[in-house]
C-alpha positions as CSV (number, residue, x, y, z in Angstrom):
1,M,62.7,96.2,117.8
2,T,62.4,99.9,117.6
3,V,65.4,102.1,117.0
4,P,65.5,104.8,119.7
5,S,65.4,108.5,119.0
6,K,68.2,110.8,120.1
7,K,66.1,111.5,123.2
8,S,66.3,107.9,124.4
9,S,68.2,107.2,127.6
10,S,71.8,106.1,127.1
11,R,71.5,103.7,130.1
12,G,70.3,100.2,129.8
13,S,71.3,96.5,130.0
14,T,72.8,94.7,127.0
15,T,70.7,91.7,127.7
16,G,67.1,90.9,128.5
17,A,65.3,93.1,126.0
18,A,61.8,91.8,125.3
19,A,60.0,91.9,121.9
20,G,58.7,95.4,121.4
21,D,61.0,97.0,123.9
22,V,62.7,100.2,122.9
23,L,66.4,99.7,123.0
24,S,68.6,102.5,124.3
25,L,71.4,103.9,122.3
26,R,73.8,102.4,124.8
27,V,72.3,98.9,124.3
28,L,72.5,99.2,120.6
29,N,76.1,100.5,120.7
30,R,77.2,97.7,123.1
31,T,75.4,95.1,121.0
32,L,77.3,96.3,117.9
33,L,80.6,96.2,119.8
34,R,79.9,92.7,121.1
35,R,78.9,91.6,117.6
36,Q,82.2,93.0,116.3
37,L,84.1,91.2,119.1
38,L,85.3,94.5,120.5
39,L,84.0,94.3,124.1
40,D,86.1,91.5,125.3
41,R,88.9,89.5,123.6
42,V,87.7,86.0,122.8
43,A,89.4,82.6,122.6
44,I,88.4,81.4,119.2
45,P,90.5,80.4,116.2
46,V,91.5,83.0,113.5
47,E,89.3,81.4,110.9
48,Q,86.3,81.4,113.1
49,A,86.8,85.1,114.0
50,V,87.1,86.1,110.3
51,E,84.0,84.1,109.5
52,H,82.1,85.7,112.4
53,L,83.1,89.2,111.2
54,V,82.1,88.2,107.6
55,A,85.0,90.2,106.1
56,M,87.8,92.4,107.4
57,Q,89.1,95.4,105.4
58,A,92.5,94.4,104.2
59,Q,93.7,96.9,101.6
60,A,97.1,96.9,103.3
61,P,98.5,93.7,104.8
62,D,98.8,94.9,108.4
63,P,95.3,95.9,109.5
64,P,93.8,92.4,109.8
65,Y,96.7,91.5,112.1
66,L,96.0,94.4,114.4
67,G,92.2,93.9,114.1
68,L,92.5,90.3,115.2
69,W,95.0,91.1,117.9
70,T,92.5,93.4,119.5
71,R,89.8,90.8,119.4
72,L,91.4,87.4,120.1
73,R,93.0,86.0,123.2
74,P,95.6,84.6,122.6
75,F,96.7,85.9,119.2
76,A,100.1,85.6,117.5
77,L,101.1,86.9,114.1
78,K,101.7,83.3,112.9
79,D,98.1,82.5,113.6
80,L,96.9,84.7,110.8
81,S,100.0,84.1,108.6
82,N,99.4,80.3,108.8
83,A,95.7,80.7,107.9
84,I,96.7,82.7,104.9
85,M,99.5,80.4,103.8
86,Q,97.2,77.4,104.1
87,R,94.5,79.4,102.2
88,R,91.9,79.0,105.0
89,V,91.5,82.7,104.8
90,V,92.2,84.9,101.7
91,R,92.7,88.5,100.8
92,I,90.5,89.3,97.7
93,A,88.7,92.1,96.1
94,L,85.1,91.9,97.2
95,H,82.8,94.6,98.7
96,R,83.1,97.9,96.9
97,N,85.9,96.2,94.9
98,T,88.3,96.7,97.7
99,I,90.5,94.1,99.3
100,H,89.0,92.2,102.2
101,L,90.1,89.2,104.3
102,V,87.5,86.4,104.3
103,T,87.4,82.7,104.9
104,A,88.0,80.5,101.8
105,A,84.5,79.1,102.2
106,D,82.9,82.6,102.3
107,C,85.0,83.7,99.3
108,L,83.6,80.8,97.3
109,S,80.1,82.0,98.2
110,F,80.6,85.8,97.9
111,R,82.7,86.1,94.8
112,P,80.2,84.7,92.3
113,V,77.5,87.0,93.6
114,L,79.8,90.1,93.3
115,Q,81.5,89.0,90.0
116,P,79.0,90.7,87.6
117,M,79.4,94.0,89.3
118,M,83.1,93.7,89.4
119,E,83.3,92.8,85.7
120,M,81.1,95.8,84.8
121,S,83.3,98.1,86.9
122,M,86.4,96.7,85.3
123,R,85.1,97.0,81.7
124,T,84.1,100.7,82.2
125,A,87.1,101.8,84.3
126,F,90.0,99.8,82.9
127,V,89.3,98.2,79.5
128,P,89.5,101.5,77.7
129,R,93.0,102.0,79.1
130,L,94.3,98.5,78.0
131,A,95.3,99.6,74.5
132,G,93.6,96.6,73.0
133,A,95.2,93.9,75.2
134,D,93.3,90.6,74.9
135,L,91.5,90.1,78.2
136,D,91.8,86.3,78.2
137,E,95.5,86.5,77.5
138,L,95.9,89.2,80.1
139,A,94.1,87.1,82.7
140,A,96.1,84.0,81.9
141,F,99.5,85.8,82.0
142,G,98.5,87.6,85.2
143,R,97.6,84.3,86.8
144,E,100.9,82.8,85.8
145,L,102.8,85.7,87.4
146,V,100.9,85.7,90.8
147,E,100.9,82.0,91.1
148,A,104.7,81.9,90.5
149,E,105.2,84.3,93.5
150,P,103.3,86.8,95.6
151,M,103.4,90.2,94.0
152,T,102.5,93.7,95.0
153,F,100.2,95.6,92.6
154,S,103.2,97.8,91.8
155,A,105.4,94.8,90.8
156,L,102.5,93.2,88.9
157,S,101.9,96.5,87.0
158,K,105.5,96.6,86.0
159,A,105.6,93.0,84.9
160,L,102.4,93.4,82.8
161,A,103.6,96.6,81.3
162,E,106.7,94.8,79.9
163,R,104.3,92.6,77.9
164,W,101.8,95.4,77.0
165,P,103.9,98.6,76.9
166,D,101.1,100.7,75.3
167,A,98.6,100.0,78.1
168,D,98.2,101.8,81.4
169,P,100.1,99.6,83.9
170,F,97.6,100.4,86.7
171,A,94.7,99.3,84.5
172,L,96.6,96.1,83.6
173,S,97.1,95.1,87.2
174,Q,93.6,96.0,88.2
175,S,92.1,94.0,85.4
176,V,94.1,91.0,86.5
177,R,92.8,91.5,90.0
């Protein structure tokens, strides 16, 4: 497949391109929109949609709900909430160390591949600001906190700072993440 130049026609069908055909900008754009489930709302389960999209940006809790509502027919808030509560989909730091929504199965595949980069980033950006806090102890205590109840980063920072008052609270919560 050849990527068209800016001079290429913007007209064209979204189907039927033969090997070696030059695809128009319109065909490429429509193909991308179709791949992202943005041309027509589809009737597939939430988990299947998240898997199809590979990952959805989820720094804030609301965007995945809106993103799936625009793509799925029918969609109800409880569809995604239930998938999260049942841990079929998870919000986790992945690509560019930002929070994404992925299926649990994809998380188990992606995280080990990204873990070395994330650890290196954590050690250079946050460890110097931890005031000597033991990383294993920090990880264990952080896990206890978030498994006891869901916490925002702000609440997690505050709880960790009570135990390590000399450390940067943001660095503590990001290290636990």
